[in-house]
C-alpha positions as CSV (number, residue, x, y, z in Angstrom):
1,X,6.5,-1.4,-2.1
2,X,3.2,-2.9,-3.4
3,X,2.2,-6.1,-1.7
4,X,2.9,-9.2,-3.8
5,X,-0.3,-10.8,-5.1
6,X,-1.4,-14.4,-4.3
7,X,-1.2,-15.0,-8.1
8,X,2.5,-14.0,-8.2
9,X,3.3,-16.3,-5.2
10,X,1.4,-19.2,-6.9
11,X,3.5,-18.7,-10.0
12,X,6.7,-18.9,-8.1
13,X,5.6,-22.3,-6.9
14,X,5.8,-23.5,-10.5
15,X,9.6,-23.3,-10.6
16,X,12.3,-25.2,-8.7
17,X,14.6,-23.3,-6.5
18,X,17.7,-23.6,-8.8
19,X,15.7,-22.0,-11.6
20,X,14.7,-19.2,-9.2
21,X,18.3,-18.7,-8.4
22,X,19.3,-18.6,-12.1
23,X,16.6,-16.0,-12.7
24,X,17.7,-13.8,-9.8
25,X,21.2,-13.7,-11.3
26,X,19.8,-12.0,-14.5
27,X,18.8,-9.0,-12.5
28,X,22.3,-8.4,-11.0
29,X,20.7,-7.2,-7.7
30,X,23.2,-9.1,-5.5
31,X,26.5,-11.1,-5.9
32,X,25.9,-14.5,-7.4
33,X,27.4,-16.2,-4.4
34,X,25.0,-14.8,-1.9
35,X,21.3,-14.8,-1.0
36,X,20.8,-18.5,-0.5
37,X,21.4,-21.0,2.4
38,X,24.4,-23.3,2.3
39,X,24.5,-27.1,2.4
40,X,24.1,-27.3,6.2
41,X,20.3,-26.8,5.7
42,X,18.7,-29.7,3.9
43,X,15.1,-30.6,3.0
44,X,13.6,-33.3,5.2
45,X,11.0,-34.3,2.7
46,X,12.6,-34.2,-0.7
47,X,9.5,-35.4,-2.4
48,X,7.5,-32.3,-1.6
49,X,7.0,-29.5,-4.2
50,X,8.5,-26.0,-3.8
51,X,7.7,-23.9,-0.8
52,X,7.2,-20.1,-0.9
53,X,6.5,-17.7,2.0
54,X,7.5,-14.8,4.1
55,X,9.9,-15.3,7.0
56,X,8.6,-15.4,10.6
57,X,11.9,-15.4,12.4
58,X,13.0,-16.6,15.8
59,X,15.9,-17.9,17.9
60,X,16.1,-21.2,19.8
61,X,18.0,-22.6,22.7
62,X,18.0,-26.0,24.4
63,X,21.3,-26.4,26.2
64,X,20.2,-24.9,29.5
65,X,16.9,-24.0,31.2
66,X,15.3,-20.7,30.2
67,X,15.5,-17.8,32.6
68,X,11.9,-17.2,33.8
69,X,9.4,-18.8,31.4
70,X,10.5,-21.9,29.5
71,X,9.4,-24.4,26.9
72,X,7.6,-22.9,23.9
73,X,5.9,-20.1,25.9
74,X,6.7,-17.7,23.0
75,X,5.0,-19.9,20.4
76,X,1.6,-18.2,20.8
77,X,3.1,-14.7,20.6
78,X,5.0,-15.9,17.5
79,X,1.8,-17.2,15.8
80,X,0.0,-13.9,16.7
81,X,2.6,-12.0,14.7
82,X,2.0,-14.0,11.6
83,X,-0.6,-11.4,10.6
84,X,2.2,-8.8,10.4
85,X,3.7,-10.6,7.4
86,X,3.0,-10.0,3.7
87,X,1.5,-13.4,3.0
88,X,1.9,-17.1,3.7
89,X,4.5,-17.8,6.4
90,X,7.7,-19.7,6.5
91,X,8.9,-20.1,10.1
92,X,12.7,-19.6,10.3
93,X,14.7,-20.5,13.4
94,X,18.3,-19.8,14.3
95,X,19.6,-22.4,16.8
96,X,21.9,-20.5,19.1
97,X,23.4,-23.7,20.5
98,X,26.6,-24.8,18.7
99,X,26.3,-27.7,18.2
100,X,22.6,-28.2,18.6
101,X,21.5,-29.8,21.8
102,X,17.7,-30.4,21.3
103,X,15.2,-30.5,18.5
104,X,13.8,-27.1,17.5
105,X,10.4,-28.6,16.5
106,X,8.2,-31.7,16.7
107,X,4.8,-32.8,15.6
108,X,2.7,-30.5,17.8
109,X,4.7,-27.4,17.0
110,X,4.5,-28.0,13.2
111,X,0.8,-28.7,13.5
112,X,0.2,-25.4,15.2
113,X,2.2,-23.5,12.6
114,X,0.5,-25.2,9.7
115,X,-3.0,-24.6,11.2
116,X,-2.3,-20.8,11.3
117,X,-1.1,-20.6,7.6
118,X,2.5,-21.6,7.7
119,X,3.8,-23.2,4.5
120,X,7.0,-24.5,5.9
121,X,9.7,-24.3,8.6
122,X,13.5,-23.9,8.4
123,X,16.0,-24.2,11.2
124,X,19.8,-24.1,11.5
125,X,19.3,-26.7,14.2
126,X,17.5,-30.0,14.2
127,X,14.0,-31.5,14.4
128,X,12.2,-34.6,15.4
129,X,8.8,-36.5,14.8
130,X,9.5,-36.6,11.1
131,X,7.4,-39.7,10.5
132,X,4.4,-38.0,12.1
133,X,4.9,-34.7,10.2
134,X,5.5,-36.3,6.7
135,X,1.8,-37.0,6.1
136,X,1.0,-33.4,6.7
137,X,3.0,-32.4,3.6
138,X,4.6,-29.6,5.6
139,X,8.0,-28.7,4.2
140,X,10.9,-28.9,6.7
141,X,14.5,-27.8,6.3
142,X,17.1,-28.7,9.0
143,X,20.6,-29.5,9.8
144,X,19.7,-32.9,11.1
145,X,17.6,-34.7,13.8
146,X,17.7,-35.1,17.5
147,X,15.3,-37.3,19.5
148,X,14.9,-34.9,22.5
149,X,13.9,-31.3,22.8
150,X,16.1,-30.9,25.9
151,X,15.6,-27.5,27.6
152,X,13.8,-26.1,24.6
153,X,12.8,-22.4,24.6
154,X,12.4,-19.5,22.1
155,X,14.4,-16.5,23.4
156,X,13.4,-14.0,20.7
157,X,10.9,-13.6,17.9
158,X,10.6,-11.3,14.9
159,X,14.4,-10.6,14.8
160,X,17.1,-11.0,12.1
161,X,18.6,-14.5,12.2
162,X,21.4,-16.3,10.4
163,X,20.6,-19.7,9.0
164,X,22.8,-21.7,6.7
165,X,25.0,-18.6,6.2
166,X,22.1,-16.4,5.1
167,X,20.8,-13.5,7.2
168,X,17.0,-13.6,7.2
169,X,14.9,-10.7,8.3
170,X,11.2,-10.8,9.2
171,X,9.1,-10.8,6.1
172,X,11.9,-11.8,3.7
173,X,10.5,-13.8,0.8
174,X,11.9,-17.4,0.7
175,X,11.7,-20.2,-1.9
176,X,12.8,-23.7,-1.1
177,X,12.7,-27.3,-2.4
178,X,14.9,-30.4,-2.2
179,X,17.8,-28.4,-3.7
180,X,17.9,-25.8,-0.8
181,X,16.5,-22.4,0.1
182,X,16.9,-19.0,-1.4
183,X,15.7,-15.5,-0.6
184,X,14.0,-13.6,-3.4
185,X,14.3,-9.8,-3.6
186,X,10.7,-8.6,-3.5
187,X,11.3,-5.8,-5.9
188,X,12.0,-8.2,-8.8
189,X,9.3,-10.8,-8.3
190,X,6.9,-9.4,-10.9
191,X,9.5,-9.2,-13.6
192,X,11.1,-12.5,-12.6
193,X,7.7,-14.3,-13.1
194,X,7.2,-12.5,-16.4
195,X,10.4,-14.0,-17.9
196,X,10.5,-17.3,-16.1
197,X,8.9,-19.4,-18.9
198,X,11.1,-17.8,-21.5
199,X,14.2,-18.7,-19.4
200,X,13.0,-22.3,-19.0
201,X,12.4,-22.5,-22.8
202,X,16.0,-21.2,-23.4
203,X,17.4,-24.0,-21.2
204,X,15.2,-26.5,-23.0
205,X,17.0,-25.8,-26.3
206,X,20.1,-27.6,-25.1
207,X,18.3,-30.3,-23.2
208,X,16.2,-31.1,-26.3
209,X,19.3,-31.1,-28.5
210,X,21.3,-33.6,-26.4
211,X,18.3,-36.0,-26.1
212,X,18.9,-37.0,-29.7
213,X,21.1,-40.1,-30.1
214,X,24.3,-39.6,-32.1
215,X,24.2,-35.9,-31.7
216,X,26.8,-34.1,-33.9
217,X,29.0,-31.7,-32.0
218,X,28.0,-28.9,-34.4
219,X,24.3,-29.2,-33.3
220,X,25.4,-28.9,-29.7
221,X,27.3,-25.7,-30.6
222,X,24.2,-24.3,-32.4
223,X,22.0,-25.2,-29.4
224,X,24.3,-23.6,-26.9
225,X,24.7,-20.5,-29.0
226,X,20.9,-20.2,-29.2
227,X,20.5,-20.7,-25.5
228,X,23.1,-18.1,-24.7
229,X,21.5,-15.6,-27.1
230,X,18.0,-16.1,-25.6
231,X,19.3,-15.7,-22.0
232,X,21.3,-12.6,-22.9
233,X,18.2,-11.1,-24.5
234,X,16.3,-11.6,-21.2
235,X,19.2,-10.1,-19.3
236,X,19.1,-7.0,-21.5
237,X,15.3,-6.9,-21.1
238,X,15.4,-6.8,-17.3
239,X,18.3,-4.4,-17.3
240,X,16.3,-1.9,-19.4
241,X,13.4,-2.2,-17.0
242,X,15.8,-1.3,-14.1
243,X,17.0,1.7,-16.1
């Protein structure tokens, strides 16, 4: 597969994550109830714009001391492997402790990741130092906060992980904002970006119609019919490309 260009990735940043999910559905490349993280994973900084990047995956534990090396000894090796990914990096952790015992990340860890090109971090566990990280405008997605890192260590890097019900593999493409996080199949990115503005315009038909005071029901019917027809046209368009 051809590497995705920086321009395509920049265009993805122009759309919120629900719109990206709606667009993916048009391609029928996966069931509509899969491919995104569930409500256990939430944005820490809802005010930040969308995040896009390729997954640098790892596991995390804090309930007991590591066997051998401990702490974040694997962090440097993790950062060294950023170069193996297809573009900007989203760090993704699966916390193996259930429930979480210690914070997956803090200010220092996030500062290191951001310095080496990471555009955000996701964990099924928890984090800390949110007040210190917020000014860095570094998107974080967690299941909550814990004040201590406990016996923090990173057992494995660059392995498949499960976060918020979604299996994430190294180099998967992710998109996230205050609404949540979804994966994007790389093979449809170019076509998805091509039709995105048309899809948004189709949704705008109904939004514009209902913004009028005293809207007759007949106008709503017309607007919805036009919206449905436009979206169906896009669905047929991407279906033909697949064929």
